[in-house]
C-alpha positions, -999 to +999 in steps of 0.1 A: +854-903+460+858-896+494+834-908+520+819-870+526+807-874+491+786-899+496+768-883+528+735-864+519+742-826+522+735-813+556+721-780+567+741-751+581+740-755+621+724-725+624+694-720+648+665-697+652+672-671+679+652-660+708+658-624+698+658-602+671+685-581+672+717-575+694+733-544+713+769-547+714+787-524+741+823-521+746+840-537+774+872-517+765+864-486+766+869-481+801+900-498+805+920-471+782+940-444+796+916-422+779+882-439+792+849-424+805+854-417+842+820-412+848+804-445+836+818-480+829+802-509+808+785-531+832+763-495+841+758-491+805+747-527+799+720-524+827+706-496+816+701-508+779+686-538+792+661-520+817+655-495+789+654-518+758+631-548+774+596-529+763+605-532+725+585-551+699+620-567+688+635-586+714+672-573+718+700-594+735+727-569+752+757-581+759+792-565+768+816-576+740+857-568+732+866-535+715+840-526+683+866-505+667+850-473+677+874-462+708+856-427+714+876-408+738+860-406+774+831-426+767+819-466+761+810-473+728+778-492+719+765-509+688+729-522+678+723-545+648+685-552+645+657-552+620+683-546+591+698-514+608+734-509+624+737-481+648+762-470+668+768-439+695+795-434+722+780-424+761+798-404+783+775-408+809+746-425+827+721-394+810+739-401+776+733-436+778+695-429+785+692-404+758+706-434+733+688-461+749+654-438+739+665-430+703+672-469+697+642-475+712+623-450+692+641-460+655+631-498+668+598-494+682 
């Protein structure tokens, strides 16, 4: 019998987050040769933070590596919250605002 069998069972090391969902903005999209020319991931991330801060569910907005969506001339975003998984591609600041509005409508 190993020493690990003698110790009492421990709970998984999970903690309760201070947010109810996550919005991921692909940072690799802008680096591709077929990436967007009018907007970058940092702009999209800041815009989503500004537009989604009034939701009843708090979203954590982060820039990540490739999401595997790889849209042409756009930045991929994905939102997981409230049991939903949403994905979008944005080509401009206007489309990023529209996506944030649609996300707010669905989650609000």
